[in-house]
KOLTILO-683654 format. One record per residue (C-alpha): residue in one letter; x, y, z. Coordinates in steps of 0.05 Angstrom, whole numbers, plus 5000, padded with zeros to 4 digits. Layout:
type A	x X	y Y	z Z
...
***
This chain:
type M	x 4222	y 4697	z 6167
type R	x 4272	y 4741	z 6130
type R	x 4234	y 4732	z 6065
type A	x 4170	y 4754	z 6100
type L	x 4204	y 4816	z 6128
type V	x 4231	y 4833	z 6059
type S	x 4162	y 4824	z 6029
type L	x 4131	y 4867	z 6083
type F	x 4183	y 4921	z 6070
type A	x 4168	y 4919	z 5997
type V	x 4094	y 4926	z 6008
type S	x 4104	y 4983	z 6056
type T	x 4150	y 5019	z 6008
type L	x 4100	y 5011	z 5951
type S	x 4044	y 5039	z 5995
type L	x 4085	y 5099	z 6014
type F	x 4099	y 5117	z 5942
type A	x 4031	y 5098	z 5914
type Q	x 4005	y 5169	z 5920
type A	x 4070	y 5202	z 5895
type P	x 4073	y 5224	z 5822
type A	x 4111	y 5176	z 5777
type A	x 4183	y 5193	z 5770
type Q	x 4207	y 5213	z 5701
type V	x 4252	y 5158	z 5673
type P	x 4312	y 5191	z 5642
type A	x 4321	y 5176	z 5569
type A	x 4379	y 5130	z 5553
type P	x 4438	y 5169	z 5526
type A	x 4445	y 5166	z 5451
type A	x 4496	y 5117	z 5426
type P	x 4559	y 5153	z 5404
type A	x 4566	y 5159	z 5329
type K	x 4611	y 5106	z 5300
type A	x 4676	y 5135	z 5278
type E	x 4687	y 5127	z 5204
type A	x 4749	y 5088	z 5186
type P	x 4802	y 5129	z 5149
type K	x 4810	y 5114	z 5075
type P	x 4871	y 5117	z 5031
type G	x 4882	y 5185	z 4999
type P	x 4901	y 5206	z 4929
type E	x 4974	y 5194	z 4945
type M	x 4960	y 5119	z 4945
type D	x 4921	y 5124	z 4881
type R	x 4985	y 5146	z 4846
type L	x 5018	y 5080	z 4867
type K	x 4965	y 5035	z 4836
type P	x 5004	y 5025	z 4771
type F	x 5055	y 4986	z 4812
type L	x 5004	y 4933	z 4833
type G	x 5007	y 4865	z 4800
type S	x 5056	y 4811	z 4779
type F	x 5117	y 4827	z 4738
type R	x 5173	y 4792	z 4700
type V	x 5236	y 4832	z 4714
type D	x 5298	y 4842	z 4671
type E	x 5357	y 4857	z 4718
type H	x 5417	y 4898	z 4696
type F	x 5475	y 4906	z 4744
type S	x 5532	y 4956	z 4734
type G	x 5586	y 4990	z 4774
type P	x 5650	y 5030	z 4768
type G	x 5705	y 4988	z 4737
type A	x 5661	y 4927	z 4730
type P	x 5627	y 4896	z 4669
type S	x 5552	y 4899	z 4665
type V	x 5516	y 4834	z 4680
type T	x 5444	y 4813	z 4674
type G	x 5395	y 4770	z 4711
type A	x 5321	y 4757	z 4716
type G	x 5270	y 4763	z 4772
type F	x 5198	y 4761	z 4791
type S	x 5159	y 4813	z 4831
type R	x 5089	y 4811	z 4861
type V	x 5060	y 4875	z 4889
type S	x 4995	y 4875	z 4929
type L	x 4956	y 4922	z 4974
type G	x 4972	y 4922	z 5048
type P	x 4922	y 4927	z 5106
type G	x 4869	y 4979	z 5094
type G	x 4899	y 4996	z 5026
type F	x 4949	y 5044	z 5059
type T	x 5012	y 5009	z 5033
type L	x 5039	y 4966	z 4977
type L	x 5071	y 4900	z 4996
type I	x 5128	y 4879	z 4950
type D	x 5153	y 4808	z 4945
type Y	x 5214	y 4798	z 4901
type T	x 5254	y 4737	z 4880
type T	x 5316	y 4736	z 4835
type L	x 5313	y 4676	z 4789
type S	x 5381	y 4681	z 4754
type G	x 5444	y 4722	z 4750
type P	x 5493	y 4747	z 4803
type A	x 5439	y 4753	z 4856
type H	x 5407	y 4686	z 4841
type G	x 5364	y 4662	z 4898
type M	x 5357	y 4730	z 4932
type K	x 5290	y 4743	z 4964
type G	x 5266	y 4812	z 4984
type H	x 5206	y 4844	z 5016
type G	x 5186	y 4917	z 5016
type V	x 5131	y 4961	z 5044
type L	x 5116	y 5026	z 5007
type G	x 5064	y 5077	z 5026
type W	x 5045	y 5148	z 5042
type D	x 5063	y 5173	z 5113
type A	x 5011	y 5228	z 5124
type G	x 5044	y 5251	z 5188
type A	x 5111	y 5261	z 5155
type N	x 5080	y 5284	z 5089
type T	x 5124	y 5238	z 5048
type Y	x 5127	y 5170	z 5016
type K	x 5166	y 5118	z 5055
type Q	x 5193	y 5050	z 5037
type A	x 5223	y 4997	z 5083
type W	x 5263	y 4942	z 5049
type V	x 5293	y 4877	z 5074
type D	x 5325	y 4820	z 5035
type S	x 5365	y 4757	z 5043
type M	x 5431	y 4791	z 5022
type A	x 5445	y 4831	z 5086
type P	x 5421	y 4836	z 5159
type S	x 5393	y 4907	z 5152
type I	x 5330	y 4947	z 5141
type E	x 5335	y 5001	z 5088
type V	x 5287	y 5059	z 5097
type T	x 5279	y 5110	z 5041
type T	x 5234	y 5171	z 5034
type G	x 5213	y 5212	z 4975
type T	x 5162	y 5244	z 4930
type W	x 5140	y 5251	z 4858
type V	x 5186	y 5290	z 4813
type G	x 5146	y 5300	z 4750
type D	x 5122	y 5231	z 4728
type N	x 5176	y 5195	z 4769
type L	x 5174	y 5172	z 4841
type V	x 5242	y 5186	z 4873
type L	x 5263	y 5155	z 4940
type N	x 5327	y 5175	z 4977
type G	x 5363	y 5140	z 5033
type S	x 5429	y 5139	z 5071
type G	x 5471	y 5090	z 5110
type T	x 5541	y 5060	z 5113
type L	x 5577	y 5007	z 5072
type N	x 5643	y 4979	z 5095
type G	x 5649	y 5037	z 5144
type K	x 5637	y 5090	z 5091
type A	x 5578	y 5137	z 5085
type I	x 5532	y 5119	z 5028
type Q	x 5473	y 5157	z 4996
type S	x 5422	y 5120	z 4954
type R	x 5371	y 5142	z 4904
type T	x 5316	y 5098	z 4875
type T	x 5276	y 5123	z 4816
type L	x 5212	y 5091	z 4791
type S	x 5201	y 5115	z 4719
type A	x 5172	y 5096	z 4651
type I	x 5107	y 5079	z 4686
type T	x 5054	y 5052	z 4639
type A	x 4999	y 5000	z 4641
type D	x 5050	y 4948	z 4617
type G	x 5103	y 4960	z 4671
type F	x 5155	y 5007	z 4698
type T	x 5230	y 5013	z 4711
type V	x 5267	y 5018	z 4777
type T	x 5336	y 5050	z 4775
type G	x 5383	y 5047	z 4835
type E	x 5440	y 5096	z 4844
type V	x 5491	y 5104	z 4900
type S	x 5541	y 5156	z 4923
type M	x 5601	y 5135	z 4965
type D	x 5633	y 5185	z 5013
type G	x 5599	y 5245	z 4980
type G	x 5619	y 5226	z 4909
type P	x 5574	y 5230	z 4848
type M	x 5514	y 5185	z 4841
type Q	x 5529	y 5123	z 4799
type K	x 5478	y 5074	z 4772
type V	x 5487	y 5005	z 4800
type I	x 5422	y 4970	z 4781
type E	x 5364	y 4975	z 4733
type L	x 5302	y 4932	z 4740
type V	x 5255	y 4933	z 4681
type H	x 5186	y 4907	z 4702
type H	x 5141	y 4874	z 4649
type R	x 5070	y 4863	z 4672
type I	x 5045	y 4791	z 4670
type G	x 4972	y 4786	z 4650
type A	x 4960	y 4860	z 4638
type P	x 4887	y 4878	z 4643
type A	x 4854	y 4883	z 4576
type A	x 4825	y 4949	z 4554
type P	x 4750	y 4953	z 4566
type A	x 4708	y 4934	z 4507
type P	x 4669	y 4991	z 4474
type A	x 4596	y 4994	z 4492
type A	x 4551	y 4959	z 4442
type A	x 4508	y 5003	z 4399
type P	x 4433	y 4998	z 4415
type A	x 4395	y 4952	z 4368
type A	x 4353	y 4987	z 4316
type A	x 4279	y 4983	z 4327
type A	x 4242	y 4935	z 4281
type P	x 4200	y 4971	z 4228
type T	x 4126	y 4974	z 4241
type P	x 4089	y 4931	z 4190
type A	x 4045	y 4971	z 4143
type T	x 3970	y 4964	z 4152
type K	x 3922	y 4955	z 4095
***
């Protein structure tokens, strides 16, 4: 019975509107334009020479202490979206033998500066440094405490070529002068070969003479 009433109501409704002009069906709203994903800027392009795998010569020094050496291995790859570099480091010999470290280096557009966060197996801490390019060198500065004393650090990435680069670490204790404590000379493993020159076009074969 209910179905019959519903059907009757439907028929009555259709008959009432049969003579009425057809209603305009509103057009479906246009789909919103897909937002374009941001892309790394030129600041990240300047970091590309640091990408790759490197054999590292380690040189440690300090006030009143003899210089010692070691060896390490570093692999640097792009982070998510290409906005950072991911650094994985292992010391293979020397005074820091067995140390493993991990760093994230990139451009912070909001702060208008480069930033690096570094952690390693030597201490329960996160070192954050910031910096910019000074000429052809990338210089990162940080601060913290060591044994209850204020410490300032400066990390300089220099001698940047297709074959590698050098990382120099300096520290200042309690406002004293900066002193070099470590130098890491990176030698690229499997450097990309220079592109081969384009081959000259082949000379056209001479047209045979006709008799």
